[in-house]
N, C-alpha and C positions, 0 to 999 in steps of 0.2 A: 411519464409515468402512468398520464393519461390514459398511454395505447396499453399498459401491462395493465389498466384497471380494468378497460374494453374487453382485452382481448385473453385473462384469466379467468380459466371458472371459481365458482365460488368453491365454499363459503370464504367470504371474509372474515378473517379471523381479527384483524388490527387492519387499521388506516387510521392515519395525522396526519395526511399531506403528502410527511416525507417518507414514510414506511408504509409500504403493505406487506399484509401478511396471507396469503392464500392457501386454502388447501387442508389437509386432512389435518387436524390438530392431535392427533395422538401417535400422528409417526413418526418414527426415531429419528429420519434425516432431517436436515434444512439444507436447501438449495439456496443458496443467497449471492444477489448481484448486485452492482450500483448503475445504476440510470443516467450518471452525469458522464460529460466526458472532457479532455482538456479542450481548450478552444479550436476552434475552425483554422486551418491553414489552407484554404482554397482547394477542401476536400470536401466540398459539398454541392451539389447534392450526389451521393451515391451511385455506385452501378454495380453489375455482374459483368464480369470476364475475365477469360482465359485462367476457369475453372475457379473462383476468388469471387468474394464481397468485398469493393474495395469502396472507402469514404471514411468518416469522422465515425471514429469508436469501433469500428468496427473488429477489430481485434480485442480494444480495450474499452470497454467487454458486452459491445453491442452482440454479438457472438452466443458469447454464453448467453445474454437473455433472451434470445430467442431461443436458443437450446432449453433453460426453464419452460419459458411459455409453450413450448412444442410437449414437454412432457407432461407439462400441467395439461393440456388441454388434449391428451392423451389419456386423461387418468391415471399416470403413473403417480401410485400413492410417497406425500411426502409434503413437507410445510415450503411454500415458495415464500422468499424474503427477498424483495424489489426494494431499495431504498436508495436516498440523492446522495450528495455533498460526501463525496468520496475523493474524490480530485484536492481536496484543497486542507490543511489543516487538521489532523483529528479529534480538535474539539468542538468544531463547528459541526462534528455528526452528528443524525439523527437518531445512531444505533442506542445509547445510554438510555432513551424515554423508552422503547421498545423495551431493551432486555430490563428495567424498573416495572414492569405490566408482569413480568413470570409468566408469559407466554411460552417462553423458548426454554425455560430455568429444567424442563425435562429430556430436552433434544441430546441425545446420545452423542452426534455426530451431525459438525454441519461442513458441507462442502459450497468454497466458495469458487465460483468458474471466473475468477480473472486467468488471465490468457496465459496459459503453461504447456501450449503443443500440443494438446492431450497425454501431457504424463504428469505424474503427483508431483506437485512441487507442496515439500513438507515444513513445517517451522518458517518463518520472516524476523527479517531484521527489524530493529528496532529506528527510529527514525528522530534525532533533536535538529530544529532548526535552533540556531541562535544567533546574534549579535555581540558582538566583544568591540568595547571603544574603548581606544586611547587617547590620552587625555595629553594636552602639551600647551606652549605658551606662544601665542603669536610672536612673530617679529618681522623685520624689515629683509628680504631672502638676501640684500647685500651686508646684511650683519648678522647668519643664523645665528652665532654665539650669544645673542641675547636673549633667544627664545628657545621654544623645546617643540623641535619638530616632531608634531602627533603621527606624522608618516611612518617617521625615523624608529619611533616608537613601537607602531604595527610591527614593522620589519623583526623587528628584536625579538617582537613578544609573539611571533608564528612563530619561531624556530624548531618548537617541539613539534609542530604540526608539521611542519616541511620534514624535519627529518623521521616522522614516524612511517612505518614498515605497516602494510597490512597486516593484522593479527587473524590468525585461522584458531575457529575455537570449533571443536567438532563436539555433536549431539549424534546418537543414533546411528554411528557412522557416515556421517554428512558432515561436510567442512562448510561454514558457513565462515565471511571477511571482513574481519571488523574494518572499515574505513572512516576517515575524517578528511575533511577537503574543505579549505577556504572558497566559498564559489562566488565572491561578490565583495568591492572595497570600497568604499568614497571615503575623497577626503581632499584639502583642498580649495581655495577661492578665486587663488589670484596666484600668475606666476613670478611675483614678485611679493609672495607674503609667504611668511610661514606657516606652515598650518598646526592650528589650536585643538584639531582634532580629526580623527579617521575613524572609521567604523569599519568592522570587517565581516563578512556575513559567515557563520562554519555550517556546512553539513555534518554532522553525523551518523552514521550508520552502525548499530552496535549489534552485537550479539546476543541469540539466545542464551537464557544464563543471567545475564544483569538485567535489575528493575528500573526501571524509571529514573530512580533515584540516585542508584549507582552507575548509572548510566552520564546524570548529570554532575555527577562528584569526579567522574573520571574527566568527562570534558574541561571543568572546571582546572583540574589538575593542569591540563595540558595549557591551558593561558594565563597564565598566575598573576604575570603583569596589565591586563586588561581588567576591565568592567563586564562583566558575562550576563546578559538578560536573555533566556528562553525562551525562544518563541513560539513553541510548538516539542512536546514529545510525544509522540506515537510509539506504544509498549511494543518488545520484541514477543514472541511466542514461540516455542520450544516443539520440537517435532511429534507428532501424535500417531506415529506410527505401532505404538504397541496397544492402541484404543482395536476390540473386537471388530468393528466394523473397518476400520483402515486394514486390518488383515485381509477382512473379504474383499473391499475394493481391490487391494495391491494382486490378490488372484486374476485381473483382469487389466490391471495397468500396474508390471511390475515392477517399472522402470520407474526410479523417484529420482528428484532431487533436490538441495536446499535452497529456498526463495531466497534467492539474494536480491531481496528489495522488501517493501513493507505491505502488506493487505491486509484487509481487516478479519483475517484468523486472530491475529493478536488481541481484537477488542474480544471476542466470542471466549478466546483462554482466559483474558482475563477475569470473564464471566464462568469461570469452572466448565465451557463447552469447549470441548475438543475439536480440531478443524484442519481442514486441509485444503489446499488449491489444487482446483482439476478443471482445467473449463479449454475450452477448442481455440481461444487465441491464440495468434501467431507472436512471440516475444517477440522476434526482431522488427515486427513490423506497430507495436504497440508506440504510439502517442507521434508516428512520423506523418509527413506530408502523404505519404503513400500507403498508409493505413490500410491492413488488406487480412482477411481470415480465409481462407482455403474450405472451399465447401463440405470439402473430404476430411478435414476437422469437424465439423459443424455437425455430418453423420456418425462421426465415431464416436465422439462426445455425449449425444443424445443416446446410440444403442448402448455403449456404457453403463451408463447412467440409469437407464430404463431395465437392463437386465440386474441392476447393481439394485437398487429401489422395487425392484416386485420381488427380490431374495429375502428383501430386511423389514418384511413387514409378520 
């Protein structure tokens, strides 16, 4: 964030240490990107090699940040939003504090420069992280009938999740796949003790069209035997393909895919601001040890957004 403060020309519209907003306060388009990354995996320092920038966050999403900074330095009219704490649960996001200021309420479109391989990714999935607890009664493993095995209860309780097939949901010709997965399980204290407690972590990627509350209700219906605790719930977002500015952007970027993941476009959508994902990052390399972004993608993204923004004022 300090580098963004140094390189991004003013005026500074907002800076609370977690969100930095600079640029033209009257510009209809907000370019947005997060400056944090997932933990390093032996991929620091970065390097330029074989036509690509390699290193931690190169794809997700330092490449997008670099494009934003170069557009801002070139004086291309937009509101430029840099923010932290995106690669963690949405409850930790600093964006709500910015939204409350009203500085973005008149924005007509937000373009989030998440990795999209320089095509448009519309909408996004919601994302619930939850824990479901199964209770039992401890006993000696030689006499299991004298207790209740919580791990066995978990196996039975997860039957609906195990049998559940992906659900395809279509919006504006884009198909989002809704899925539920058990991603972590814990239980038991010793080989000779019947466990009285088992915990399973669930991940529910829910399709646009479900509200947060509806998604939680759906997840609870799948695990009726357990005690469900919602850890985080990041909302889904419908595609904004009918927004006039998106229609114009599609003239430059005709290829559109559904965002089969969660991104901050959902936070903008919740505030009534249409948003799309468009960035230089290579989706196949995001969060990987060999993370990288092609230099050609950086150049193409820059030129596309420059042309789009200069035609939007």
